[in-house]
C-alpha positions in Angstrom: -119.6 68.2 -19.3 -120.4 69.9 -22.3 -117.2 71.8 -22.3 -115.2 69.1 -21.6 -116.6 66.7 -24.4 -115.7 70.0 -27.0 -112.2 69.7 -25.8 -112.5 66.4 -26.6 -113.5 66.3 -29.7 -111.1 69.3 -30.4 -108.2 66.6 -29.7 -109.5 64.1 -31.7 -109.5 66.6 -34.8 -106.1 67.6 -34.0 -104.7 64.2 -33.7 -105.9 63.3 -37.1 -104.9 66.0 -38.6 -101.1 65.4 -37.1 -101.6 61.7 -38.6 -102.4 63.3 -42.1 -99.2 65.3 -42.2 -97.3 62.8 -41.2 -98.6 60.7 -44.1 -98.2 63.1 -46.9 -94.9 63.7 -45.5 -93.9 60.1 -45.6 -95.2 59.8 -49.0 -93.4 63.0 -50.0 -89.9 61.1 -49.0 -90.3 57.6 -50.6 -91.2 58.8 -54.4 -90.2 61.6 -56.4 -92.9 64.2 -56.7 -95.0 63.9 -60.1 -93.3 67.7 -61.0 -90.3 66.7 -60.3 -90.3 63.3 -62.6 -88.2 63.2 -65.5 -90.1 61.2 -68.2 -88.7 58.4 -70.0 -87.3 58.4 -73.8 -88.2 55.7 -75.5 -85.1 54.1 -77.9 -85.5 55.6 -81.5 -85.8 52.8 -84.1 -81.6 52.6 -85.7 -81.7 52.7 -89.6 -79.4 49.8 -91.5 -76.9 52.9 -92.2 -76.7 53.3 -88.2 -76.0 50.1 -87.9 -73.3 49.8 -90.5 -71.6 53.3 -89.3 -71.7 51.5 -85.7 -70.1 48.3 -87.1 -67.1 50.3 -89.3 -66.5 51.9 -85.8 -66.6 48.3 -84.1 -64.3 47.2 -86.5 -62.1 50.4 -86.3 -61.8 49.7 -83.0 -60.5 46.2 -83.2 -58.1 46.7 -85.6 -56.5 49.5 -83.7 -56.6 47.5 -80.2 -55.0 44.9 -82.6 -52.3 47.2 -83.7 -51.4 48.3 -80.5 -51.1 44.6 -79.7 -48.8 44.2 -82.1 -46.6 47.2 -81.4 -46.1 46.0 -77.7 -45.0 42.5 -78.6 -42.7 44.4 -81.1 -41.2 46.8 -78.6 -41.0 43.7 -76.3 -39.0 41.7 -78.7 -36.8 44.6 -79.2 -36.0 45.5 -75.4 -35.0 41.3 -75.4 -33.0 41.3 -78.3 -31.3 44.6 -76.8 -30.3 43.0 -73.6 -29.3 39.8 -75.0 -26.6 41.6 -77.0 -25.6 43.7 -74.1 -25.2 40.7 -71.9 -22.8 39.1 -75.1 -21.2 41.9 -75.3 -20.4 41.6 -72.2 -19.7 38.2 -72.1 -17.5 38.8 -74.8 -15.6 41.8 -72.6 -15.2 40.1 -69.5 -13.9 36.9 -72.2 -11.2 39.3 -73.8 -10.4 40.7 -70.5 -9.5 37.1 -68.4 -7.6 35.8 -71.8 -6.0 39.3 -71.5 -5.1 39.2 -68.2 -4.5 35.1 -68.0 -2.0 36.1 -70.5 -0.3 38.7 -68.9 -0.4 36.9 -65.8 1.5 34.0 -67.6 4.0 36.3 -69.0 4.3 37.9 -65.7 4.5 34.1 -63.9 7.1 33.2 -66.7 9.6 36.4 -66.4 9.7 36.3 -62.3 10.5 32.9 -63.1 13.4 33.2 -65.0 14.4 36.1 -62.6 14.3 33.7 -59.4 16.7 31.4 -61.6 18.9 34.0 -62.1 18.5 35.6 -59.0 19.9 32.4 -57.1 22.6 31.6 -60.0 23.9 35.1 -58.5 22.9 36.7 -61.8 21.5 39.7 -60.7 22.0 42.0 -64.0 19.4 39.0 -65.4 17.3 38.9 -62.4 16.8 43.0 -62.1 15.4 43.0 -66.2 13.5 39.7 -65.6 11.6 40.8 -62.7 11.0 44.3 -64.5 9.5 42.4 -67.8 7.5 40.8 -65.3 6.1 44.1 -64.2 5.6 45.4 -67.3 2.8 42.6 -68.0 1.6 42.5 -64.2 2.2 45.9 -62.2 -0.4 45.1 -59.4 1.6 42.0 -58.7 3.6 42.9 -54.9 5.9 39.4 -55.2 7.4 41.1 -58.5 8.2 44.1 -57.0 9.6 42.6 -53.5 11.9 40.4 -55.6 12.9 43.2 -58.0 13.8 45.2 -54.6 16.8 42.0 -53.3 18.0 42.1 -56.5 18.7 45.1 -56.4 20.0 44.9 -52.6 22.2 42.0 -54.3 23.8 45.0 -56.4 24.2 46.8 -53.4 21.6 49.7 -55.2 20.2 50.6 -51.9 17.9 53.3 -52.8 16.7 51.6 -56.0 15.5 48.7 -53.7 13.7 50.5 -51.2 11.8 52.7 -54.2 10.3 49.2 -55.4 9.6 48.2 -51.4 7.6 50.9 -51.1 5.9 50.1 -54.4 5.3 46.4 -53.5 3.2 47.9 -50.0 1.0 49.6 -52.5 -0.6 46.2 -54.2 0.7 43.6 -51.2 -2.6 41.5 -50.4 -1.3 39.4 -47.8 0.7 39.1 -44.3 3.4 37.6 -46.1 3.8 40.1 -48.6 3.7 43.0 -46.4 6.3 40.9 -43.8 9.3 40.3 -47.1 8.7 43.8 -47.8 9.6 45.4 -44.5 12.1 42.7 -44.4 13.6 43.8 -47.6 13.5 47.7 -46.3 15.2 46.7 -43.2 18.1 44.3 -45.0 18.1 47.6 -47.5 19.0 50.0 -44.5 21.2 47.5 -42.7 23.7 47.2 -45.5 23.7 51.3 -45.9 24.7 51.7 -42.0 21.2 53.1 -41.4 20.8 50.6 -38.0 17.9 52.3 -35.8 15.9 52.6 -39.3 16.6 49.1 -40.0 15.9 48.0 -36.9 12.2 49.7 -37.2 11.4 47.6 -40.4 12.3 44.2 -38.9 10.3 45.2 -36.1 7.3 46.3 -38.1 7.6 42.6 -40.5 7.6 40.9 -36.6 4.5 43.0 -36.1 2.7 40.7 -38.5 1.3 37.7 -36.8 0.4 35.5 -39.0 4.0 35.0 -40.5 5.6 31.9 -41.1 8.1 30.5 -38.2 10.5 30.3 -41.0 9.7 34.5 -42.1 9.9 35.0 -38.3 13.2 33.0 -38.0 14.9 35.1 -41.0 13.9 38.4 -39.9 15.2 38.0 -36.4 18.5 36.9 -37.1 18.5 40.3 -39.7 17.1 42.3 -36.7 19.9 41.2 -34.0 22.7 41.6 -36.7 21.6 45.3 -37.1 21.1 45.4 -32.8 24.8 44.4 -32.7 26.2 46.5 -35.5 24.0 49.7 -33.6 26.0 48.9 -30.4 22.6 47.6 -28.5 24.0 43.9 -27.5 21.5 43.6 -25.1 18.5 43.5 -27.5 20.3 41.3 -29.8 20.9 39.0 -26.9 16.9 39.1 -26.3 16.5 38.8 -30.7 18.6 35.3 -30.5 16.7 34.1 -27.4 13.4 35.1 -29.3 15.0 32.5 -32.5 16.3 29.5 -29.9 12.3 29.9 -28.7 11.4 29.0 -31.8 14.0 26.8 -33.0 17.1 25.9 -30.5 20.2 25.3 -32.9 24.0 25.6 -32.6 24.5 28.3 -34.8 22.0 30.5 -33.0 23.6 29.6 -29.3 26.9 30.3 -30.8 25.6 33.8 -31.8 24.3 34.5 -28.6 27.3 33.8 -26.8 29.0 36.2 -29.3 26.7 38.7 -28.3 27.4 38.0 -24.1 30.8 38.2 -25.1 30.0 42.1 -26.3 28.3 42.2 -23.0 31.2 41.2 -21.2 29.0 38.3 -19.9 31.5 35.6 -20.1 29.4 33.4 -18.1 26.8 33.4 -20.1 28.7 33.3 -22.9 30.4 30.3 -21.9 27.3 28.6 -21.1 25.6 29.3 -24.6 29.3 27.9 -26.4 29.1 25.0 -24.5 25.6 24.2 -25.9 26.1 25.2 -28.9 29.4 23.0 -29.2 27.2 19.7 -27.7 24.9 20.2 -30.6 27.6 20.4 -33.6 30.8 20.3 -33.2 31.8 21.6 -36.7 32.2 24.7 -36.0 35.9 26.0 -35.3 34.2 29.6 -34.8 32.5 28.3 -31.6 35.6 26.9 -30.2 37.0 30.1 -30.5 35.0 32.1 -29.2 34.7 30.0 -26.5 38.5 30.1 -25.7 38.1 33.9 -25.6 35.5 33.6 -22.9 37.6 31.0 -21.0 40.2 33.4 -21.3 38.9 36.5 -20.3 37.6 34.9 -17.2 41.2 33.2 -16.6 40.5 29.9 -17.6 43.5 29.4 -19.2 43.8 25.9 -19.2 40.2 25.2 -20.1 40.2 27.5 -22.8 43.8 25.8 -24.0 42.0 22.8 -24.1 39.2 23.8 -26.2 41.7 25.3 -28.9 43.5 21.7 -28.9 39.5 20.0 -28.9 39.6 22.1 -31.9 42.2 20.9 -33.9 40.7 17.7 -33.9 37.4 18.5 -36.1 37.9 17.0 -39.5 38.1 19.3 -42.8 40.4 19.5 -45.8 38.8 22.6 -47.4 40.5 25.9 -47.6 38.0 27.3 -44.6 39.4 24.6 -42.4 43.2 24.9 -43.5 42.5 28.9 -42.5 40.6 28.1 -39.0 43.7 25.9 -38.1 45.6 28.2 -39.2 44.1 30.6 -36.3 43.7 28.6 -33.9 47.6 27.8 -33.8 47.7 31.7 -33.8 45.6 31.5 -30.3 48.4 29.1 -29.1 51.2 30.9 -30.2 52.2 28.1 -32.7 53.2 30.2 -35.5 55.3 27.7 -37.6 52.2 25.5 -37.5 49.7 28.6 -38.1 51.8 29.8 -41.2 51.9 26.5 -42.9 47.9 26.0 -42.5 47.1 29.7 -43.7 49.5 29.1 -47.1 47.4 25.7 -47.7 44.6 27.9 -47.3 45.5 30.5 -49.7 46.8 27.7 -52.2 43.5 26.2 -52.4 42.0 29.8 -53.2 40.9 31.6 -49.8 42.3 35.0 -50.4 41.2 35.7 -46.5 44.4 33.5 -45.6 46.6 36.0 -46.4 45.2 38.3 -44.0 46.1 35.5 -41.3 49.8 35.4 -42.8 50.0 39.2 -42.1 48.5 38.8 -38.3 51.5 36.2 -38.0 54.7 38.4 -39.3 52.7 41.4 -37.6 52.9 39.5 -34.3 56.2 38.5 -34.4 56.8 41.8 -35.6 58.5 41.6 -39.4 56.3 44.5 -40.3 58.0 44.2 -44.2 56.4 41.1 -44.4 53.1 42.0 -43.1 52.9 44.5 -45.3 53.5 42.1 -48.5 50.4 40.3 -47.3 48.1 43.2 -46.6 49.3 44.6 -49.8 48.7 41.4 -51.8 45.2 41.0 -50.3 44.3 44.4 -51.5 45.2 43.6 -55.0 44.2 40.5 -55.4 40.6 41.0 -53.4 37.7 43.1 -55.3 37.2 44.7 -51.2 33.9 46.2 -52.6 32.3 43.0 -52.8 33.4 41.6 -49.1 31.3 41.4 -45.8 31.8 44.9 -44.5 32.8 43.3 -40.9 35.9 41.5 -42.9 37.0 44.9 -44.9 37.1 47.0 -41.5 39.1 44.3 -40.1 41.5 44.4 -42.8 42.1 47.8 -43.0 42.1 48.2 -39.6 45.5 45.3 -39.7 46.5 47.0 -42.4 47.0 50.5 -40.6 48.2 48.7 -37.2 51.3 47.5 -39.5 51.7 51.1 -41.1 51.8 53.0 -37.6 54.7 50.3 -36.6 56.2 51.4 -39.8 56.0 54.9 -39.2 54.1 55.2 -42.3 51.4 57.9 -40.8 49.9 59.1 -43.8 49.1 55.8 -45.2 47.8 54.8 -41.6 45.3 57.3 -41.6 44.0 56.7 -45.2 43.6 53.5 -43.9 41.6 54.1 -40.8 39.7 56.5 -42.8 38.8 53.5 -45.6 38.0 51.4 -42.7 35.3 53.5 -40.9 33.2 53.8 -44.2 32.3 50.4 -43.6 30.4 51.4 -40.3 31.4 48.3 -38.8 30.7 48.4 -34.8 33.5 45.7 -34.0 36.0 47.5 -35.6 35.1 51.0 -35.5 36.6 51.7 -31.9 40.0 50.3 -32.8 40.1 52.5 -36.5 38.9 55.4 -34.7 41.5 55.4 -32.1 44.6 54.0 -34.6 43.3 57.3 -36.7 43.7 59.4 -33.6 47.3 58.3 -32.9 48.3 58.7 -36.9 46.7 62.4 -36.7 49.0 62.8 -34.0 52.1 61.9 -35.5 51.2 63.9 -38.5 50.1 66.9 -36.1 46.7 67.3 -37.7 45.8 68.5 -34.0 42.5 69.7 -35.1 41.5 66.8 -36.5 42.7 64.6 -34.0 40.9 66.8 -31.2 37.5 66.4 -33.7 38.3 62.3 -34.0 39.1 61.8 -30.2 35.7 64.0 -28.9 33.4 61.5 -31.3 35.3 58.4 -29.8 35.3 59.2 -26.4 30.9 60.2 -26.9 30.9 56.9 -28.4 33.5 54.4 -25.8 33.0 56.8 -22.8 34.3 53.8 -20.9 37.6 53.9 -22.7 39.8 55.2 -20.2 42.7 54.9 -22.9 40.5 57.2 -25.4 39.7 59.1 -22.1 43.1 60.5 -21.6 43.9 61.3 -25.6 40.7 63.4 -25.6 42.1 65.3 -22.3 45.7 65.6 -24.1 44.5 67.1 -27.1 42.0 69.7 -25.5 44.5 71.0 -23.9 46.6 71.2 -27.4 44.0 72.6 -29.2 42.9 75.5 -26.7 46.4 76.7 -25.3 
């Protein structure tokens, strides 16, 4: 028991000591130990001099702040003034550019209008000069280049025309301009005799789907012409068919009928040509072509009736007399034919001389025929007439010269006619040239011409016989 009491008293003492330690630790953590406390300094009393110095420092600080604010205000004002000046300069520059552009546009447009007036009146030299002036004021206007290119086409300066169409491509902004410049390229190539390239350009123009129907129809006419001249008559029939889908008229029916004639599809030609007559009874060409289609099918009575119907057409112009004269030639009424053709010539239609020459040739009056053809070449600037008509004239002239035995002149006439690259007359001119060379005993020339001929017209049996004969001649 005594030991237990001691143990209890001892435990109580340990417990008291532990609580005392905890209390000391708590006191240490809750306040700074006196040994480490920094004594507080009492502020010293300020003198009047100190207060004056403080006042001066505060005043200097206020002045400095005021000056800084002033400098910032001035700096901002200068920046605003600079921005206003820049803006004003930009406005003035824009006005100057606008005025200059408007002035140039107006000047360019004025010259372009003058050029168009000259172009429409046939004064192509003036048109070229005016379009060039328009370009000098505004070199980014595709219309001016296109107009200039077309003026050069009319002057037969096809390389120059193509050059300006190429420049137009660089500044063309809309589909109509692109279609027109490709159309212009096609026309230049067509008249140069480069039919395949012409067809390509016309195709490019037609691929621009947004172009107007008027531009599309006009381009299709040129494309069909190039196809016919290249000998692709089936493609020409299709092109005329596209035109008929857009605008069915007598002229297009006639042209497609003529293309069918070249394919020797006389039934289709007859159908189109009758449709053309139904739509318009004023075209002698339709009647004469229909006559040929009917005659080719052995419908002689119907063909003759068509010609007599054509004679009932009214009209007293030089071309009306010419057409009636040629209908009389078809009817083999040479007296009335000569009468009508002379009336046509008296009215100033020079092509009537070719008709009179044909009448004399048919009647085997070769001297009179030569007189008419010679007169035609004397009175007409052959370089200004349609290529097809020029080629036909040279071919008729060559036929008369062959009949007269003037083979040297006949060869020269054929060579001149072939330069026009007209497919309708090309076959006859080439064959007559072969005959001329044979009579002149120019066997190599005759053989080479015949070799080209049979490659272009393999279906012509007469040409094949000539080629075989000449081949045996030159290889002996």
